C-alpha positions in Angstrom: 25.8 2.2 -26.0 24.2 5.0 -23.9 23.8 8.5 -25.2 26.8 10.8 -25.2 27.4 13.1 -22.2 29.5 16.2 -21.9 32.7 16.4 -19.8 30.8 18.7 -17.4 28.2 15.9 -16.9 31.0 13.5 -16.0 32.5 16.0 -13.5 29.2 15.9 -11.6 29.9 12.2 -10.6 32.0 12.1 -7.5 33.9 8.7 -7.5 36.1 8.1 -4.4 38.3 5.4 -3.0 37.3 3.9 0.3 38.2 0.9 2.5 35.6 -1.6 3.7 35.7 -1.6 7.5 32.6 -3.7 8.3 30.5 -6.3 6.4 27.1 -7.8 7.5 24.7 -10.1 5.7 21.7 -8.2 4.4 19.0 -10.7 5.3 16.1 -8.4 4.3 17.3 -7.7 0.8 15.4 -9.2 -2.1 18.6 -10.5 -3.7 21.6 -11.8 -1.7 23.6 -8.8 -0.6 26.0 -7.4 2.1 25.6 -4.3 4.1 29.0 -2.5 4.0 30.5 0.3 6.0 33.2 2.1 4.0 35.8 4.5 5.3 36.3 7.5 3.0 38.9 9.2 5.1 38.0 12.9 5.8 34.6 12.4 4.1 33.6 9.9 6.8 32.2 6.5 7.0 29.4 5.7 4.5 27.0 2.7 4.1 26.2 0.7 1.0 24.2 -2.3 0.0 26.1 -4.5 -2.4 25.0 -7.6 -4.3 28.5 -9.1 -4.3 27.9 -12.3 -2.3 28.6 -14.7 -5.2 32.2 -13.8 -5.7 33.3 -12.3 -2.3 33.3 -13.6 1.2 33.0 -11.2 4.2 36.6 -12.2 5.1 37.9 -11.2 1.6 36.1 -7.9 1.7 37.3 -6.7 5.1 39.9 -4.0 4.5 39.5 -4.1 0.7 39.6 -0.8 -1.1 36.7 -0.1 -3.5 35.6 2.7 -5.7 32.2 4.2 -5.1 30.0 7.0 -6.3 29.4 9.1 -3.1 27.1 11.8 -4.4 24.0 9.8 -5.2 21.0 10.6 -3.0 20.7 8.0 -0.3 18.2 5.2 -1.1 16.3 3.0 1.3 16.6 -0.7 0.6 14.3 -2.7 3.0 15.3 -1.4 6.4 18.7 -0.1 5.3 19.8 3.3 3.9 22.4 3.0 1.2 24.5 6.2 1.0 27.0 5.3 -1.8 27.1 3.1 -4.9 30.0 0.6 -4.9 31.2 0.2 -8.5 31.5 -3.1 -10.2 30.9 -4.8 -13.5 28.9 -7.9 -14.3 31.0 -10.8 -15.5 29.8 -13.4 -18.1 28.2 -15.4 -15.3 26.1 -12.4 -14.1 28.1 -11.8 -10.9 29.4 -8.4 -9.9 33.2 -8.0 -10.0 34.4 -5.0 -8.0 36.3 -2.1 -9.6 39.3 -1.1 -7.6 42.6 0.6 -7.8 45.6 -1.6 -8.6 47.7 0.1 -5.8 46.7 1.3 -2.3 45.2 4.8 -2.3 44.5 7.2 0.5 40.8 6.8 1.6 38.7 9.6 0.1 40.9 10.3 -2.9 38.8 11.2 -6.0 38.9 9.2 -9.2 39.5 11.4 -12.2 
């Protein structure tokens, strides 16, 4: 278990719901990944690199809603700037399973 944080620490993390609108293979990534464009409604379209190729096809991902941390500083991965961190959890096989809402949510809504 990680060290305890305060509620104020948690409030610093901005987790939002967005819809994947474009997926491309990320050929220059060290590990298999996709380049995603995600629509966060009024917050705009953000890019993310996601190592989710083992469990998800591009066809499955298109128009799928995901949760993402949107207030990380952008990070350069090879020739790509990843602006948000799509949230997932590793399953017992070491593959990432996306975390998502059980019902459709307006893009940009904040997870609380």
